[in-house]
N, C-alpha and C positions, 0 to 999 in steps of 0.2 A: 381825318380831326375830328375829335369831339365837340360841338356847341350844345354846352349843357343849356334844355331847356326851360324857359322860365315864363310862367305866365302872368295875372296882371295883381296880385292880391299883394298882402304881406302877409297871412296865413298860409302854412303849409299842409297840403292834403297828408293823412294817414300814413305814415313810413310803417314796410314790412319786410324786414327781414331775417331770411331762414340761416342761423348763423351757430354754429360750435355745435351741431346738433339739435337746437330748441328753436325758440321763435323772439324776437327784439321788437319792439312795438314802439312808435314815438310820431312825437308829433311836435313844428315849432313854426315860429314865425323868422320874419329877417328883416330888420327894420336900421338905418343907419349902423351898417354895420357887427350888428348884436344880435342875439337871438332874441326873439320873443316866446315867454312861454314855454320850455322846453320841458317837454315829459317823456318818460321813457318807461316799459313795464319790461322784464324778462321772464318768458315761458320755459321753463323746463322739460319739454315734451316733445319729443321728431314731431314733425310739422305734418309732415303723412300720418299720426294719428289722429288729429286736431278735426272735431265734428264743426259742425255750423253752431251748432248749442256751444259750443266751448269757446270760438270765435266771441259769437255776442256776451260770453261769462270776461272774457278776458278784455273786449274792447271796451266793456262796463266799468271793468277795474284802472284802466290805465286814464279813466278821465277825459279821452282825447273824443273831440267832436267831430263830427262831418260822417261823410260814407263814402269816397274816393279815396282813393289808397295807389302808392308807388310800391310796388313790390320790386322786392332787392333778391338774388340767387347768385348764390356760390356757387363756385366751379364742381362741385360733389353732388349739386343739384344738374346744372344748366351747364354744361362743358363746354370750357373755355381752351382757346386754340390760335396761337400767335400763326397766319399764313404768310408767304410771300407771293402775292400775284402782280403781274402787270398791271399798267397803266390802263384803266377801262373804266368805262362809264359806273354809277353805282349801281344801276339796278345789274350791271355787269359782275360786277363785283359780289354783290349778296350772293346770287345765283352761282358762282365758281365757287363761293366760298360754300354753298350751301352743298354740292355735290362733292366737294372735298368733306366736308365733313363727314356726311353718308357715308363713305368709301372708311374712312379711318374707324368711323364709328360699327361698320358693319352692319348698319341697315338701310331702308328703304326712303328714297330720298322724300317721300309721299309722307311719314312718318314723323319728320321733323318738324319744329318750329326755331326760326333760323331768322339771326342778324349777323351783321360783318359791321364794321366799325375802323373805316383809318385813320391807325396811327403814325405819328410820325410822318418824316417826310422821306422816308425811305423804300415804301411801298409795302411794309407792314399792312395787314390788317387784323383785326381781333374777331373773331369768329366767337359764335353762342350758338350753341344747339340745345334743343331739349326736345324731346320724345312727346308728341303731342297727348298720349294718354295719361304722362306724368305730369304734364302741366295742368289738364284737366282735373287730375284728382287733389292738386295743389288748390286749385282755383276756384272746383265746386262748393266745398263747403262757405267761402268766403261769398259768395255768390247768394246762397241758402240764407246764409245769415246777416243780409241785405247789405254789406262792402258793393263797392265797385271799384273793381281795380282798372285804372285808367293808361298804366304804361309799369312795364318789367323789364327790369334792367340789370345788368353782371356786378357783382357785390364791388366790383372796382371803379365802376362808377361811379356809384352812391361814396362811397370813401374817397374820391377823388373830389367831389363837389366838396364834402365837407373840410377836405384842406384845402378849398381852390375859392373861400366864398370873401377871401379877401384880395383876390386876384384877378378878378372878372373886366376891368379896363383895357383898352388896346390898349396901353402901353406899359401894361403889365405881362404880355405875351413874348415879352425878354427877362422873366421872371423864372430860374429856373430850379424848382426843387426835387431830390428825391424823396420817396416814400415806402417804407417798409413797414406792411402789416402784419402783423405777426399776432393769428389766436391761437385757439388751443389745439386746433383741427390741422390748419393749412396755413401758409402764408404766399405772399407776393410780392412783389419790387416794382415802383412805378418811378418813371419821370411823368413829371409836368412841368408844361410849358406855359405861367399863366393861367386860365381855367380848361386848358386842353392838355389832356393826355397823350403824351407823346413816345409811353415804352412802356412795355405790361413785360412780366414775367412769374410766374407761377413755380412755385415752390414746394416741395414735401415736406420742411420744416416747420415744427409745432411747438408748443407748449409743452404740448403731452410727452412730448421726445424729453425734452428737458427733466422732466420730473420721472420718467422711467428712468432715466440717463445717473440721477440723481438717488431713488430708489437704489437703483442695483449696485453702485459704486457705496453706498453707506450701510446696506440692509435694511432699512427703515422701508413701513408702508408709501402707498403711493401718497394717501392725504398727511402725511408725516414731512414726505419729500418737499410737496406741495409748499404746506408749512416755511418748511427751511428754504425754499427759492424766495419766497416774498421775506422772510426774516432776513433774506443775507440783505436787503437794500434798505432797511430800517437803519435807523441814526442807531441805534441801542442794537446793533448786531452784534452776537459772538465771535470772535475770532474764529475761532474753531469750523463753526458751522460757515462761515465766508469760505473760508478755505475748501472745504468739502465740498459746497457748491460750484465753488471755480474749479476746481480740478474735474468734477464731475459732468461739468457743461461745458468744460474748455475745446474739443472736439469738433460737436456741433455748432457752438460758437464760431469756429473758425471755421467752417463750413458754409456757413453762412456769410462772412465775411468776404470768403473768396467767391462767392458765386455774385454776391453783389457786386465785389470789384470789377469781375466778367464783366456785367450786365451795364455798367456805367462805361467802360471802354468801349463795349458793341454800341452803345447808343451815341458816345461821344465818333467812334467811325461813320454809321450809317445815317446820322441826322447835322444837317446844319443846322448854324447857329450856337445860339451859347453853353456853355456847360452848367452843370449841377456843382453847389459850392455846399450845399446845405441839403442835409439827409434827416426826414421826420421821422420817429419810430412811433406807429401808433397799435392798435390791436387790443385784443385782451390779453394776450399774453408780450405786449410790445415791449414795456421798459423794463430792463437790470443793467444794471452798471458792467457789469461782465460782457452782455453781446454790447452796451454800448462801447467799450475801450475796444474791441476786438473790431466793429467796425470802423470802427475813429484811424486808428492802425493799420488797417488796409486799405481802406477806400481814398484818406485824404477828403474827406469831410468832416465841417461842422455837424455832428450829433444833436438832435436837437428833441427832444420829449413833443410829445401832439399838447400838452398842457399848456406849454410854453408860447402858443401860437395866441396872438392878443383877442380873438374871438373865442377863441377855448378858454382860454380864463376866465370868463365872464359864467360859464355854467356852473351849474351846484354840483357842489361833491356828490349828491347822490344819482346823479345822472352820470357823469365822470365814472363813478361805481360800477355802472349796469354795462353788463358784459354786451357787446355789440352799440355801445350807444351812437359810435361813429356811422354806421350802417345807415341806420333809425333816421338818424335826424337827416341824412343826404340823401335818403329816400325819400323826406319829408318835403325837401326842397326841390323836388325835381321840375317843378311846376311854377316855381314862385317867382315874383317878379318885381324888383325894387326900382325907386325913380332914377332915373338917367341923369346922369353927372358928367363932367367935365372936370379934369386936372387943367392946369395949365399948360400942359408936356405933350397932351393928349393931341393928334390932329385930327379925331373924330372922336361922335359921340357916341357911345356903348352903354349898355346895362351895366350897373356898378353898384357896386356895393351904398 
């Protein structure tokens, strides 16, 4: 089970996510259940190509402060794999996961930087592995730019934190939600119980697949297909455009819904406790009405846009329109702490919104 760490201040560190082929930089604070001074900057450049001068330039442009930062790594940078391991100590779990990942990746164990996070109650472990040379190539320019990475975590943990900021009390642990994070390059399905990640599954479905399907189906360019996908969700959308988009993307949406339904059933079989009744859609390719309709039909869940969450509603439109905002702000809050509060129904006091 993941217990998200929080420090003793209201202002978060710099959050950096390597997302959709670029970089998202952000920072925010958290107080009384609301974000404080959220800011994000999207850099459309391969993070492996960024120099220390680039980092200094972009940090200055983003108007964020401080030097300490949290790094969020996606599955295409740090390998994510859910493993089923026997009941062992934390040290033994991490060691077993390290050897398993080295074997699957076909590399020497000593060349990997590893972590393993227990998820759920069924013995599953989320193993994360990255070659040390790759990690050094990403971090060295940050150090040279004067930044101080203090925490590295998988992207799904950053997203989970963003979706869990109002669910961190002891009494919230029975509140189960599903999350579908749908980006341009990949996607994943998660189940959250309170502020704990209890199920994770990486998908290969992505926004680019939808765009390519529309382009192939209608004979337009990818840029035109992207515009059609966006227009299909507008209030003034053309009926013919909506039908073309719906027909072109139906098979992908149905496949997503089928795999999501399988994940929900698998979670229900392997984990004790309440089941999810709400599915939150987030990500750079997150919301479209055809996807929501397919998920609603197959999964018997209340389908909700991330922007309808109470704490997210208050974010500026400029933040919400920035690709990967939920990753950067989630990473920024990795070490923050707020005042301890108690609800009347709580049996114990814990750090809360």
